[in-house]
PDB file of N, CA, C and O in Angstrom:
ATOM      1  N   MET A   1      95.378 111.428 111.100  1.00  0.00           N
ATOM      2  CA  MET A   1      95.819 110.306 110.419  1.00  0.00           C
ATOM      3  C   MET A   1      94.828 109.901 109.302  1.00  0.00           C
ATOM      4  O   MET A   1      95.191 109.628 108.158  1.00  0.00           O
ATOM      5  N   TYR A   2      93.429 109.883 109.771  1.00  0.00           N
ATOM      6  CA  TYR A   2      92.417 109.379 108.837  1.00  0.00           C
ATOM      7  C   TYR A   2      92.344 110.423 107.648  1.00  0.00           C
ATOM      8  O   TYR A   2      92.085 110.030 106.510  1.00  0.00           O
ATOM      9  N   ILE A   3      92.561 111.677 107.908  1.00  0.00           N
ATOM     10  CA  ILE A   3      92.396 112.545 106.776  1.00  0.00           C
ATOM     11  C   ILE A   3      93.624 112.257 105.759  1.00  0.00           C
ATOM     12  O   ILE A   3      93.480 112.265 104.536  1.00  0.00           O
ATOM     13  N   PHE A   4      94.634 112.047 106.305  1.00  0.00           N
ATOM     14  CA  PHE A   4      95.850 111.703 105.412  1.00  0.00           C
ATOM     15  C   PHE A   4      95.552 110.442 104.576  1.00  0.00           C
ATOM     16  O   PHE A   4      95.843 110.420 103.380  1.00  0.00           O
ATOM     17  N   GLY A   5      94.957 109.362 105.210  1.00  0.00           N
ATOM     18  CA  GLY A   5      94.692 108.153 104.470  1.00  0.00           C
ATOM     19  C   GLY A   5      93.740 108.438 103.470  1.00  0.00           C
ATOM     20  O   GLY A   5      93.956 107.983 102.347  1.00  0.00           O
ATOM     21  N   ILE A   6      92.579 109.206 103.701  1.00  0.00           N
ATOM     22  CA  ILE A   6      91.563 109.474 102.733  1.00  0.00           C
ATOM     23  C   ILE A   6      92.166 110.417 101.586  1.00  0.00           C
ATOM     24  O   ILE A   6      91.779 110.326 100.421  1.00  0.00           O
ATOM     25  N   THR A   7      93.135 111.320 101.999  1.00  0.00           N
ATOM     26  CA  THR A   7      93.628 112.055 100.915  1.00  0.00           C
ATOM     27  C   THR A   7      94.448 111.253 100.052  1.00  0.00           C
ATOM     28  O   THR A   7      94.341 111.413  98.836  1.00  0.00           O
ATOM     29  N   VAL A   8      95.278 110.383 100.534  1.00  0.00           N
ATOM     30  CA  VAL A   8      96.142 109.407  99.709  1.00  0.00           C
ATOM     31  C   VAL A   8      95.274 108.477  98.873  1.00  0.00           C
ATOM     32  O   VAL A   8      95.545 108.188  97.708  1.00  0.00           O
ATOM     33  N   ALA A   9      94.272 108.051  99.503  1.00  0.00           N
ATOM     34  CA  ALA A   9      93.357 107.031  98.836  1.00  0.00           C
ATOM     35  C   ALA A   9      92.626 107.712  97.645  1.00  0.00           C
ATOM     36  O   ALA A   9      92.468 107.113  96.581  1.00  0.00           O
ATOM     37  N   TRP A  10      92.174 109.009  97.857  1.00  0.00           N
ATOM     38  CA  TRP A  10      91.679 109.838  96.812  1.00  0.00           C
ATOM     39  C   TRP A  10      92.627 110.106  95.664  1.00  0.00           C
ATOM     40  O   TRP A  10      92.268 110.007  94.491  1.00  0.00           O
ATOM     41  N   SER A  11      93.913 110.466  96.056  1.00  0.00           N
ATOM     42  CA  SER A  11      94.951 110.610  95.124  1.00  0.00           C
ATOM     43  C   SER A  11      95.157 109.519  94.213  1.00  0.00           C
ATOM     44  O   SER A  11      95.204 109.639  92.989  1.00  0.00           O
ATOM     45  N   ILE A  12      95.285 108.398  94.891  1.00  0.00           N
ATOM     46  CA  ILE A  12      95.508 107.100  94.132  1.00  0.00           C
ATOM     47  C   ILE A  12      94.399 106.806  93.261  1.00  0.00           C
ATOM     48  O   ILE A  12      94.594 106.390  92.118  1.00  0.00           O
ATOM     49  N   TYR A  13      93.152 107.011  93.770  1.00  0.00           N
ATOM     50  CA  TYR A  13      91.889 106.902  92.733  1.00  0.00           C
ATOM     51  C   TYR A  13      91.894 107.643  91.609  1.00  0.00           C
ATOM     52  O   TYR A  13      91.675 107.124  90.514  1.00  0.00           O
ATOM     53  N   THR A  14      92.148 108.956  91.761  1.00  0.00           N
ATOM     54  CA  THR A  14      92.153 109.860  90.695  1.00  0.00           C
ATOM     55  C   THR A  14      93.285 109.607  89.610  1.00  0.00           C
ATOM     56  O   THR A  14      93.130 109.774  88.400  1.00  0.00           O
ATOM     57  N   THR A  15      94.452 109.176  90.235  1.00  0.00           N
ATOM     58  CA  THR A  15      95.548 108.945  89.386  1.00  0.00           C
ATOM     59  C   THR A  15      95.277 107.550  88.565  1.00  0.00           C
ATOM     60  O   THR A  15      95.601 107.414  87.385  1.00  0.00           O
ATOM     61  N   ALA A  16      94.731 106.680  89.236  1.00  0.00           N
ATOM     62  CA  ALA A  16      94.409 105.347  88.563  1.00  0.00           C
ATOM     63  C   ALA A  16      93.354 105.686  87.451  1.00  0.00           C
ATOM     64  O   ALA A  16      93.498 105.237  86.313  1.00  0.00           O
ATOM     65  N   LYS A  17      92.409 106.396  87.757  1.00  0.00           N
ATOM     66  CA  LYS A  17      91.320 106.850  86.796  1.00  0.00           C
ATOM     67  C   LYS A  17      91.892 107.409  85.551  1.00  0.00           C
ATOM     68  O   LYS A  17      91.557 106.986  84.445  1.00  0.00           O
ATOM     69  N   LYS A  18      92.877 108.493  85.751  1.00  0.00           N
ATOM     70  CA  LYS A  18      93.565 109.293  84.629  1.00  0.00           C
ATOM     71  C   LYS A  18      94.418 108.188  83.873  1.00  0.00           C
ATOM     72  O   LYS A  18      94.438 108.177  82.642  1.00  0.00           O
ATOM     73  N   ALA A  19      95.092 107.302  84.590  1.00  0.00           N
ATOM     74  CA  ALA A  19      95.916 106.346  83.784  1.00  0.00           C
ATOM     75  C   ALA A  19      95.104 105.476  82.969  1.00  0.00           C
ATOM     76  O   ALA A  19      95.485 105.206  81.830  1.00  0.00           O
ATOM     77  N   CYS A  20      94.001 104.996  83.439  1.00  0.00           N
ATOM     78  CA  CYS A  20      93.072 104.047  82.588  1.00  0.00           C
ATOM     79  C   CYS A  20      92.626 104.871  81.441  1.00  0.00           C
ATOM     80  O   CYS A  20      92.545 104.372  80.319  1.00  0.00           O
ATOM     81  N   GLU A  21      92.363 105.986  81.647  1.00  0.00           N
ATOM     82  CA  GLU A  21      91.827 106.786  80.487  1.00  0.00           C
ATOM     83  C   GLU A  21      92.885 107.016  79.395  1.00  0.00           C
ATOM     84  O   GLU A  21      92.666 106.901  78.189  1.00  0.00           O
ATOM     85  N   LEU A  22      94.196 107.396  80.023  1.00  0.00           N
ATOM     86  CA  LEU A  22      95.222 107.517  78.878  1.00  0.00           C
ATOM     87  C   LEU A  22      95.504 106.138  78.318  1.00  0.00           C
ATOM     88  O   LEU A  22      95.820 106.110  77.128  1.00  0.00           O
ATOM     89  N   ILE A  23      95.446 105.020  78.956  1.00  0.00           N
ATOM     90  CA  ILE A  23      95.716 103.763  78.390  1.00  0.00           C
ATOM     91  C   ILE A  23      94.625 103.456  77.304  1.00  0.00           C
ATOM     92  O   ILE A  23      94.930 102.973  76.214  1.00  0.00           O
ATOM     93  N   ALA A  24      93.439 103.737  77.634  1.00  0.00           N
ATOM     94  CA  ALA A  24      92.323 103.551  76.555  1.00  0.00           C
ATOM     95  C   ALA A  24      92.473 104.410  75.435  1.00  0.00           C
ATOM     96  O   ALA A  24      92.244 103.996  74.298  1.00  0.00           O
ATOM     97  N   LYS A  25      92.873 105.684  75.687  1.00  0.00           N
ATOM     98  CA  LYS A  25      93.219 106.640  74.642  1.00  0.00           C
ATOM     99  C   LYS A  25      94.357 106.103  73.721  1.00  0.00           C
ATOM    100  O   LYS A  25      94.157 106.113  72.506  1.00  0.00           O
ATOM    101  N   GLU A  26      95.454 105.668  74.182  1.00  0.00           N
ATOM    102  CA  GLU A  26      96.547 105.056  73.586  1.00  0.00           C
ATOM    103  C   GLU A  26      96.163 104.000  72.676  1.00  0.00           C
ATOM    104  O   GLU A  26      96.565 103.990  71.513  1.00  0.00           O
ATOM    105  N   LYS A  27      95.292 102.980  73.224  1.00  0.00           N
ATOM    106  CA  LYS A  27      94.937 101.865  72.437  1.00  0.00           C
ATOM    107  C   LYS A  27      94.083 102.291  71.218  1.00  0.00           C
ATOM    108  O   LYS A  27      94.211 101.704  70.144  1.00  0.00           O
ATOM    109  N   LEU A  28      93.220 103.303  71.383  1.00  0.00           N
ATOM    110  CA  LEU A  28      92.338 103.794  70.345  1.00  0.00           C
ATOM    111  C   LEU A  28      93.327 104.435  69.230  1.00  0.00           C
ATOM    112  O   LEU A  28      93.110 104.231  68.036  1.00  0.00           O
ATOM    113  N   GLN A  29      94.324 105.149  69.630  1.00  0.00           N
ATOM    114  CA  GLN A  29      95.295 105.825  68.659  1.00  0.00           C
ATOM    115  C   GLN A  29      96.134 104.703  68.037  1.00  0.00           C
ATOM    116  O   GLN A  29      96.513 104.837  66.873  1.00  0.00           O
ATOM    117  N   LYS A  30      96.431 103.661  68.703  1.00  0.00           N
ATOM    118  CA  LYS A  30      97.119 102.692  68.144  1.00  0.00           C
ATOM    119  C   LYS A  30      96.351 101.883  67.184  1.00  0.00           C
ATOM    120  O   LYS A  30      96.920 101.432  66.190  1.00  0.00           O
ATOM    121  N   GLN A  31      95.021 101.649  67.419  1.00  0.00           N
ATOM    122  CA  GLN A  31      94.159 101.047  66.448  1.00  0.00           C
ATOM    123  C   GLN A  31      94.033 101.975  65.080  1.00  0.00           C
ATOM    124  O   GLN A  31      94.044 101.522  63.935  1.00  0.00           O
ATOM    125  N   GLY A  32      93.919 103.291  65.426  1.00  0.00           N
ATOM    126  CA  GLY A  32      93.845 104.202  64.189  1.00  0.00           C
ATOM    127  C   GLY A  32      95.005 104.153  63.465  1.00  0.00           C
ATOM    128  O   GLY A  32      94.914 104.255  62.242  1.00  0.00           O
ATOM    129  N   VAL A  33      96.269 103.994  64.069  1.00  0.00           N
ATOM    130  CA  VAL A  33      97.506 104.058  63.193  1.00  0.00           C
ATOM    131  C   VAL A  33      97.489 102.621  62.431  1.00  0.00           C
ATOM    132  O   VAL A  33      97.930 102.570  61.283  1.00  0.00           O
ATOM    133  N   ASN A  34      97.032 101.567  63.003  1.00  0.00           N
ATOM    134  CA  ASN A  34      97.046 100.327  62.373  1.00  0.00           C
ATOM    135  C   ASN A  34      96.039 100.284  61.207  1.00  0.00           C
ATOM    136  O   ASN A  34      96.238  99.556  60.234  1.00  0.00           O
ATOM    137  N   GLU A  35      94.997 101.044  61.314  1.00  0.00           N
ATOM    138  CA  GLU A  35      94.125 101.238  60.158  1.00  0.00           C
ATOM    139  C   GLU A  35      94.700 102.034  59.087  1.00  0.00           C
ATOM    140  O   GLU A  35      94.618 101.683  57.910  1.00  0.00           O
ATOM    141  N   LYS A  36      95.324 103.180  59.497  1.00  0.00           N
ATOM    142  CA  LYS A  36      95.932 104.137  58.637  1.00  0.00           C
ATOM    143  C   LYS A  36      97.018 103.355  57.812  1.00  0.00           C
ATOM    144  O   LYS A  36      97.095 103.510  56.593  1.00  0.00           O
ATOM    145  N   GLN A  37      97.823 102.546  58.474  1.00  0.00           N
ATOM    146  CA  GLN A  37      98.941 101.841  57.842  1.00  0.00           C
ATOM    147  C   GLN A  37      98.423 100.803  56.831  1.00  0.00           C
ATOM    148  O   GLN A  37      99.034 100.614  55.779  1.00  0.00           O
ATOM    149  N   SER A  38      97.265 100.108  57.152  1.00  0.00           N
ATOM    150  CA  SER A  38      96.808  99.128  56.287  1.00  0.00           C
ATOM    151  C   SER A  38      96.261 100.009  54.974  1.00  0.00           C
ATOM    152  O   SER A  38      96.531  99.586  53.850  1.00  0.00           O
ATOM    153  N   LEU A  39      95.552 101.137  55.118  1.00  0.00           N
ATOM    154  CA  LEU A  39      95.111 101.914  54.090  1.00  0.00           C
ATOM    155  C   LEU A  39      96.252 102.418  53.159  1.00  0.00           C
ATOM    156  O   LEU A  39      96.122 102.457  51.936  1.00  0.00           O
ATOM    157  N   LEU A  40      97.422 102.815  53.845  1.00  0.00           N
ATOM    158  CA  LEU A  40      98.464 103.328  53.059  1.00  0.00           C
ATOM    159  C   LEU A  40      99.240 102.026  52.324  1.00  0.00           C
ATOM    160  O   LEU A  40      99.782 102.212  51.235  1.00  0.00           O
ATOM    161  N   GLU A  41      99.265 100.995  52.821  1.00  0.00           N
ATOM    162  CA  GLU A  41      99.908  99.740  52.197  1.00  0.00           C
ATOM    163  C   GLU A  41      98.973  99.445  51.035  1.00  0.00           C
ATOM    164  O   GLU A  41      99.446  98.991  49.994  1.00  0.00           O
ATOM    165  N   ALA A  42      97.617  99.689  51.161  1.00  0.00           N
ATOM    166  CA  ALA A  42      96.796  99.267  50.052  1.00  0.00           C
ATOM    167  C   ALA A  42      97.056 100.233  48.835  1.00  0.00           C
ATOM    168  O   ALA A  42      97.042  99.794  47.685  1.00  0.00           O
ATOM    169  N   GLU A  43      97.297 101.582  49.120  1.00  0.00           N
ATOM    170  CA  GLU A  43      97.644 102.530  48.159  1.00  0.00           C
ATOM    171  C   GLU A  43      99.000 102.281  47.519  1.00  0.00           C
ATOM    172  O   GLU A  43      99.172 102.626  46.350  1.00  0.00           O
ATOM    173  N   GLY A  44      99.982 101.699  48.222  1.00  0.00           N
ATOM    174  CA  GLY A  44     101.272 101.517  47.742  1.00  0.00           C
ATOM    175  C   GLY A  44     102.208 102.688  47.527  1.00  0.00           C
ATOM    176  O   GLY A  44     103.034 102.712  46.614  1.00  0.00           O
ATOM    177  N   ASP A  45     102.041 103.645  48.399  1.00  0.00           N
ATOM    178  CA  ASP A  45     102.843 104.925  48.295  1.00  0.00           C
ATOM    179  C   ASP A  45     104.133 104.624  48.791  1.00  0.00           C
ATOM    180  O   ASP A  45     104.284 104.366  49.985  1.00  0.00           O
ATOM    181  N   ALA A  46     105.136 104.632  47.944  1.00  0.00           N
ATOM    182  CA  ALA A  46     106.590 104.307  48.504  1.00  0.00           C
ATOM    183  C   ALA A  46     107.185 105.317  49.417  1.00  0.00           C
ATOM    184  O   ALA A  46     107.993 104.971  50.280  1.00  0.00           O
ATOM    185  N   GLU A  47     106.822 106.535  49.263  1.00  0.00           N
ATOM    186  CA  GLU A  47     107.280 107.593  50.141  1.00  0.00           C
ATOM    187  C   GLU A  47     106.865 107.478  51.621  1.00  0.00           C
ATOM    188  O   GLU A  47     107.625 107.611  52.581  1.00  0.00           O
ATOM    189  N   THR A  48     105.482 107.197  51.666  1.00  0.00           N
ATOM    190  CA  THR A  48     104.898 107.174  52.914  1.00  0.00           C
ATOM    191  C   THR A  48     105.485 105.797  53.631  1.00  0.00           C
ATOM    192  O   THR A  48     105.796 105.838  54.822  1.00  0.00           O
ATOM    193  N   LYS A  49     105.614 104.669  52.919  1.00  0.00           N
ATOM    194  CA  LYS A  49     106.077 103.603  53.513  1.00  0.00           C
ATOM    195  C   LYS A  49     107.508 103.873  54.084  1.00  0.00           C
ATOM    196  O   LYS A  49     107.822 103.377  55.165  1.00  0.00           O
ATOM    197  N   ALA A  50     108.326 104.602  53.418  1.00  0.00           N
ATOM    198  CA  ALA A  50     109.568 104.837  54.047  1.00  0.00           C
ATOM    199  C   ALA A  50     109.553 105.735  55.197  1.00  0.00           C
ATOM    200  O   ALA A  50     110.481 105.682  56.004  1.00  0.00           O
ATOM    201  N   GLU A  51     108.595 106.549  55.349  1.00  0.00           N
ATOM    202  CA  GLU A  51     108.431 107.323  56.530  1.00  0.00           C
ATOM    203  C   GLU A  51     107.881 106.399  57.686  1.00  0.00           C
ATOM    204  O   GLU A  51     108.238 106.628  58.842  1.00  0.00           O
ATOM    205  N   ASP A  52     106.984 105.317  57.389  1.00  0.00           N
ATOM    206  CA  ASP A  52     106.576 104.495  58.387  1.00  0.00           C
ATOM    207  C   ASP A  52     107.642 103.642  58.870  1.00  0.00           C
ATOM    208  O   ASP A  52     107.658 103.361  60.068  1.00  0.00           O
ATOM    209  N   ASN A  53     108.619 103.153  58.017  1.00  0.00           N
ATOM    210  CA  ASN A  53     109.600 102.378  58.334  1.00  0.00           C
ATOM    211  C   ASN A  53     110.619 103.144  59.364  1.00  0.00           C
ATOM    212  O   ASN A  53     111.275 102.564  60.229  1.00  0.00           O
ATOM    213  N   ALA A  54     110.628 104.504  59.122  1.00  0.00           N
ATOM    214  CA  ALA A  54     111.560 105.241  59.883  1.00  0.00           C
ATOM    215  C   ALA A  54     111.048 105.310  61.382  1.00  0.00           C
ATOM    216  O   ALA A  54     111.806 105.441  62.344  1.00  0.00           O
ATOM    217  N   ASP A  55     109.742 105.211  61.458  1.00  0.00           N
ATOM    218  CA  ASP A  55     109.052 105.334  62.759  1.00  0.00           C
ATOM    219  C   ASP A  55     109.124 104.039  63.568  1.00  0.00           C
ATOM    220  O   ASP A  55     108.807 104.015  64.757  1.00  0.00           O
ATOM    221  N   ASN A  56     109.521 103.032  62.943  1.00  0.00           N
ATOM    222  CA  ASN A  56     109.622 101.519  63.521  1.00  0.00           C
ATOM    223  C   ASN A  56     111.063 101.290  63.910  1.00  0.00           C
ATOM    224  O   ASN A  56     111.493 100.137  63.878  1.00  0.00           O
ATOM    225  N   SER A  57     111.841 102.280  64.273  1.00  0.00           N
ATOM    226  CA  SER A  57     113.201 102.167  64.665  1.00  0.00           C
ATOM    227  C   SER A  57     113.363 101.228  65.971  1.00  0.00           C
ATOM    228  O   SER A  57     112.445 101.259  66.790  1.00  0.00           O
ATOM    229  N   PRO A  58     114.300 100.527  66.173  1.00  0.00           N
ATOM    230  CA  PRO A  58     114.346  99.816  67.335  1.00  0.00           C
ATOM    231  C   PRO A  58     114.289 100.621  68.726  1.00  0.00           C
ATOM    232  O   PRO A  58     113.787 100.172  69.756  1.00  0.00           O
ATOM    233  N   GLU A  59     114.851 101.809  68.593  1.00  0.00           N
ATOM    234  CA  GLU A  59     114.690 102.676  69.784  1.00  0.00           C
ATOM    235  C   GLU A  59     113.323 103.027  70.139  1.00  0.00           C
ATOM    236  O   GLU A  59     112.991 103.053  71.324  1.00  0.00           O
ATOM    237  N   LEU A  60     112.474 103.310  69.165  1.00  0.00           N
ATOM    238  CA  LEU A  60     111.166 103.625  69.166  1.00  0.00           C
ATOM    239  C   LEU A  60     110.359 102.442  69.815  1.00  0.00           C
ATOM    240  O   LEU A  60     109.558 102.669  70.721  1.00  0.00           O
ATOM    241  N   GLN A  61     110.573 101.239  69.360  1.00  0.00           N
ATOM    242  CA  GLN A  61     109.974 100.082  69.608  1.00  0.00           C
ATOM    243  C   GLN A  61     110.298  99.758  71.139  1.00  0.00           C
ATOM    244  O   GLN A  61     109.423  99.261  71.849  1.00  0.00           O
ATOM    245  N   ALA A  62     111.374 100.004  71.558  1.00  0.00           N
ATOM    246  CA  ALA A  62     111.842  99.738  72.856  1.00  0.00           C
ATOM    247  C   ALA A  62     111.008 100.651  73.894  1.00  0.00           C
ATOM    248  O   ALA A  62     110.575 100.212  74.960  1.00  0.00           O
ATOM    249  N   ILE A  63     110.844 101.930  73.461  1.00  0.00           N
ATOM    250  CA  ILE A  63     110.175 102.939  74.265  1.00  0.00           C
ATOM    251  C   ILE A  63     108.823 102.515  74.242  1.00  0.00           C
ATOM    252  O   ILE A  63     108.226 102.522  75.319  1.00  0.00           O
ATOM    253  N   GLN A  64     108.190 102.125  73.159  1.00  0.00           N
ATOM    254  CA  GLN A  64     106.712 101.662  73.076  1.00  0.00           C
ATOM    255  C   GLN A  64     106.530 100.508  73.976  1.00  0.00           C
ATOM    256  O   GLN A  64     105.520 100.477  74.680  1.00  0.00           O
ATOM    257  N   ASN A  65     107.453  99.495  74.035  1.00  0.00           N
ATOM    258  CA  ASN A  65     107.433  98.295  74.783  1.00  0.00           C
ATOM    259  C   ASN A  65     107.432  98.682  76.316  1.00  0.00           C
ATOM    260  O   ASN A  65     106.613  98.119  77.042  1.00  0.00           O
ATOM    261  N   GLU A  66     108.265  99.570  76.823  1.00  0.00           N
ATOM    262  CA  GLU A  66     108.336 100.034  78.078  1.00  0.00           C
ATOM    263  C   GLU A  66     106.981 100.669  78.558  1.00  0.00           C
ATOM    264  O   GLU A  66     106.493 100.413  79.658  1.00  0.00           O
ATOM    265  N   GLU A  67     106.449 101.471  77.690  1.00  0.00           N
ATOM    266  CA  GLU A  67     105.191 102.235  77.960  1.00  0.00           C
ATOM    267  C   GLU A  67     104.004 101.295  77.972  1.00  0.00           C
ATOM    268  O   GLU A  67     103.059 101.522  78.728  1.00  0.00           O
ATOM    269  N   TYR A  68     104.016 100.199  77.124  1.00  0.00           N
ATOM    270  CA  TYR A  68     102.977  99.281  77.172  1.00  0.00           C
ATOM    271  C   TYR A  68     102.854  98.470  78.416  1.00  0.00           C
ATOM    272  O   TYR A  68     101.764  98.173  78.904  1.00  0.00           O
ATOM    273  N   HIS A  69     104.158  98.074  78.980  1.00  0.00           N
ATOM    274  CA  HIS A  69     104.242  97.105  80.081  1.00  0.00           C
ATOM    275  C   HIS A  69     104.358  97.988  81.403  1.00  0.00           C
ATOM    276  O   HIS A  69     104.770  97.464  82.438  1.00  0.00           O
ATOM    277  N   HIS A  70     103.978  99.380  81.361  1.00  0.00           N
ATOM    278  CA  HIS A  70     104.274 100.117  82.512  1.00  0.00           C
ATOM    279  C   HIS A  70     103.178  99.711  83.730  1.00  0.00           C
ATOM    280  O   HIS A  70     103.564  99.469  84.874  1.00  0.00           O
ATOM    281  N   PHE A  71     101.914  99.674  83.373  1.00  0.00           N
ATOM    282  CA  PHE A  71     101.014  99.250  84.325  1.00  0.00           C
ATOM    283  C   PHE A  71     100.645  97.784  84.107  1.00  0.00           C
ATOM    284  O   PHE A  71      99.895  97.468  83.184  1.00  0.00           O
ATOM    285  N   THR A  72     101.127  96.950  84.887  1.00  0.00           N
ATOM    286  CA  THR A  72     100.923  95.603  84.883  1.00  0.00           C
ATOM    287  C   THR A  72     100.029  95.187  86.176  1.00  0.00           C
ATOM    288  O   THR A  72      99.880  95.963  87.119  1.00  0.00           O
ATOM    289  N   LYS A  73      99.520  94.046  86.140  1.00  0.00           N
ATOM    290  CA  LYS A  73      98.754  93.512  87.463  1.00  0.00           C
ATOM    291  C   LYS A  73      99.701  93.446  88.562  1.00  0.00           C
ATOM    292  O   LYS A  73      99.424  93.934  89.658  1.00  0.00           O
ATOM    293  N   SER A  74     100.896  92.817  88.306  1.00  0.00           N
ATOM    294  CA  SER A  74     101.827  92.609  89.444  1.00  0.00           C
ATOM    295  C   SER A  74     102.256  93.899  90.049  1.00  0.00           C
ATOM    296  O   SER A  74     102.333  93.992  91.274  1.00  0.00           O
ATOM    297  N   ARG A  75     102.564  94.989  89.201  1.00  0.00           N
ATOM    298  CA  ARG A  75     103.129  96.172  89.660  1.00  0.00           C
ATOM    299  C   ARG A  75     101.998  96.909  90.510  1.00  0.00           C
ATOM    300  O   ARG A  75     102.235  97.517  91.554  1.00  0.00           O
ATOM    301  N   THR A  76     100.766  96.781  89.942  1.00  0.00           N
ATOM    302  CA  THR A  76      99.475  97.542  90.697  1.00  0.00           C
ATOM    303  C   THR A  76      99.338  96.810  92.061  1.00  0.00           C
ATOM    304  O   THR A  76      99.242  97.454  93.106  1.00  0.00           O
ATOM    305  N   LEU A  77      99.331  95.462  92.031  1.00  0.00           N
ATOM    306  CA  LEU A  77      99.088  94.837  93.247  1.00  0.00           C
ATOM    307  C   LEU A  77     100.176  95.130  94.260  1.00  0.00           C
ATOM    308  O   LEU A  77      99.867  95.424  95.415  1.00  0.00           O
ATOM    309  N   PHE A  78     101.510  95.056  93.844  1.00  0.00           N
ATOM    310  CA  PHE A  78     102.647  95.399  94.601  1.00  0.00           C
ATOM    311  C   PHE A  78     102.395  96.836  95.211  1.00  0.00           C
ATOM    312  O   PHE A  78     102.598  97.003  96.414  1.00  0.00           O
ATOM    313  N   THR A  79     102.009  97.759  94.507  1.00  0.00           N
ATOM    314  CA  THR A  79     101.715  99.189  94.921  1.00  0.00           C
ATOM    315  C   THR A  79     100.626  99.224  95.914  1.00  0.00           C
ATOM    316  O   THR A  79     100.756  99.881  96.946  1.00  0.00           O
ATOM    317  N   LEU A  80      99.558  98.550  95.654  1.00  0.00           N
ATOM    318  CA  LEU A  80      98.284  98.447  96.553  1.00  0.00           C
ATOM    319  C   LEU A  80      98.762  97.871  97.923  1.00  0.00           C
ATOM    320  O   LEU A  80      98.392  98.372  98.985  1.00  0.00           O
ATOM    321  N   PHE A  81      99.647  96.739  97.848  1.00  0.00           N
ATOM    322  CA  PHE A  81     100.013  96.068  99.008  1.00  0.00           C
ATOM    323  C   PHE A  81     100.964  96.955  99.820  1.00  0.00           C
ATOM    324  O   PHE A  81     100.953  96.909 101.050  1.00  0.00           O
ATOM    325  N   SER A  82     101.774  97.751  99.146  1.00  0.00           N
ATOM    326  CA  SER A  82     102.758  98.605  99.830  1.00  0.00           C
ATOM    327  C   SER A  82     101.984  99.678 100.536  1.00  0.00           C
ATOM    328  O   SER A  82     102.366  99.979 101.667  1.00  0.00           O
ATOM    329  N   PHE A  83     100.880 100.337  99.988  1.00  0.00           N
ATOM    330  CA  PHE A  83     100.211 101.284 100.546  1.00  0.00           C
ATOM    331  C   PHE A  83      99.366 100.808 101.705  1.00  0.00           C
ATOM    332  O   PHE A  83      99.140 101.504 102.695  1.00  0.00           O
ATOM    333  N   ALA A  84      98.923  99.607 101.527  1.00  0.00           N
ATOM    334  CA  ALA A  84      98.072  98.958 102.752  1.00  0.00           C
ATOM    335  C   ALA A  84      99.073  98.738 103.861  1.00  0.00           C
ATOM    336  O   ALA A  84      98.663  98.917 105.008  1.00  0.00           O
ATOM    337  N   VAL A  85     100.294  98.385 103.683  1.00  0.00           N
ATOM    338  CA  VAL A  85     101.213  98.024 104.753  1.00  0.00           C
ATOM    339  C   VAL A  85     101.472  99.475 105.389  1.00  0.00           C
ATOM    340  O   VAL A  85     101.394  99.629 106.608  1.00  0.00           O
ATOM    341  N   LEU A  86     101.773 100.498 104.551  1.00  0.00           N
ATOM    342  CA  LEU A  86     101.926 101.844 105.021  1.00  0.00           C
ATOM    343  C   LEU A  86     100.830 102.254 105.875  1.00  0.00           C
ATOM    344  O   LEU A  86     101.174 102.708 106.966  1.00  0.00           O
ATOM    345  N   PHE A  87      99.582 102.197 105.629  1.00  0.00           N
ATOM    346  CA  PHE A  87      98.445 102.628 106.310  1.00  0.00           C
ATOM    347  C   PHE A  87      98.263 101.715 107.603  1.00  0.00           C
ATOM    348  O   PHE A  87      97.852 102.179 108.667  1.00  0.00           O
ATOM    349  N   VAL A  88      98.559 100.553 107.444  1.00  0.00           N
ATOM    350  CA  VAL A  88      98.417  99.655 108.789  1.00  0.00           C
ATOM    351  C   VAL A  88      99.490 100.041 109.808  1.00  0.00           C
ATOM    352  O   VAL A  88      99.237 100.048 111.013  1.00  0.00           O
ATOM    353  N   THR A  89     100.605 100.340 109.352  1.00  0.00           N
ATOM    354  CA  THR A  89     101.700 100.596 110.295  1.00  0.00           C
ATOM    355  C   THR A  89     101.674 102.074 110.793  1.00  0.00           C
ATOM    356  O   THR A  89     102.522 102.471 111.593  1.00  0.00           O
TER     357      THR A  89
END
């Protein structure tokens, strides 16, 4: 039983570590995109602006919103509480 608990705890730890790395990477990419957009707007290239507007479709914005709110404090606490209850019982 202890081996199972240790294995699950290690799995949770490594998964959380990878998730935090991915979130940090996405934030850096998002900052890079914002900088790129500001440079492109300064140039005033009409063709590039049309492509950027195509990327901001409502469907894409909805997906980005879901991804952004995937790891929240309440979800993380709920998951940790659930695992704690699982291990106690």
